[in-house]
C-alpha positions as CSV (number, residue, x, y, z in Angstrom):
1,M,21.3,-0.3,40.3
2,R,23.9,-3.3,41.6
3,Y,25.7,-5.3,39.3
4,T,28.4,-7.4,39.9
5,D,31.7,-8.1,37.5
6,G,30.8,-9.3,34.1
7,R,27.1,-8.8,34.3
8,V,26.1,-6.4,31.3
9,L,23.5,-3.9,31.3
10,P,20.2,-4.1,29.4
11,G,20.4,-1.2,26.7
12,C,17.8,1.0,28.6
13,E,19.6,1.0,31.7
14,A,23.3,1.3,29.9
15,A,22.2,4.3,27.9
16,Q,20.6,6.1,31.5
17,V,23.7,5.5,33.4
18,L,25.7,7.6,30.1
19,L,23.3,10.2,30.4
20,L,24.1,10.7,34.5
21,L,27.3,10.1,33.7
22,G,27.1,13.2,31.2
23,V,28.5,11.5,28.3
24,P,28.1,13.7,25.1
25,D,25.7,12.6,22.9
26,V,28.1,11.6,20.5
27,L,29.8,9.2,22.4
28,V,26.5,7.7,23.6
29,D,25.9,7.3,20.3
30,A,28.9,5.3,19.6
31,I,28.8,3.2,22.6
32,M,25.3,2.0,22.1
33,S,26.0,1.5,18.5
34,W,23.1,3.7,17.1
35,E,23.0,4.7,13.9
36,P,23.2,8.5,12.8
37,G,20.0,8.7,11.5
38,S,17.9,7.4,14.4
39,S,19.8,8.5,17.2
40,A,17.7,11.4,18.6
41,R,14.8,9.1,18.6
42,M,17.2,6.3,20.4
43,R,18.3,8.7,23.2
44,A,15.0,9.9,23.4
45,R,13.2,6.5,24.2
46,Y,16.0,5.1,26.3
47,M,17.4,8.0,28.2
48,H,15.2,10.1,30.4
49,V,15.8,12.8,32.3
50,N,15.1,12.5,35.9
51,N,14.8,15.1,39.3
52,S,18.8,14.5,40.2
53,L,19.6,15.4,36.5
54,L,17.6,18.6,36.6
55,L,18.8,19.6,40.0
56,K,22.4,19.1,39.0
57,V,22.0,21.2,35.7
58,A,20.4,24.0,37.5
59,K,23.4,24.2,40.3
60,Q,26.1,24.0,37.5
61,V,24.0,27.3,36.1
62,G,23.8,28.9,39.3
63,D,27.4,28.5,40.1
64,I,28.1,30.0,36.5
65,L,25.8,32.8,36.8
66,W,26.6,33.6,41.0
67,G,28.7,31.6,42.0
68,P,29.5,28.5,44.3
69,E,27.1,28.0,47.1
70,G,28.8,29.8,50.1
71,D,30.9,31.7,48.1
72,S,31.1,35.4,50.1
73,G,32.2,36.8,46.6
74,E,30.3,38.7,44.3
75,G,30.0,35.5,41.9
76,A,31.1,35.4,38.2
77,A,30.7,39.1,37.3
78,D,33.6,40.0,39.7
79,P,36.4,41.3,37.5
80,E,38.8,40.3,39.9
81,R,38.0,36.7,39.9
82,D,37.9,36.4,36.1
83,G,41.2,37.9,35.7
84,N,39.9,41.3,34.0
């Protein structure tokens, strides 16, 4: 998606960009002016989880559990790294 300055994104694309940026749901609802009662339906309709998002979250979980890739330490379970 490439847009020039001043061009407004359609609702579905704007919601997808907010999802890719990791914007919390409550902020997405406010930015998109979605009503509290219907916001979950609107997010399901316009915000589609794609493979790159799944890989990003999987890497974040892996880094928390086993430490960053290439880290020679014991990961998050190392007491010296945790300060305990």
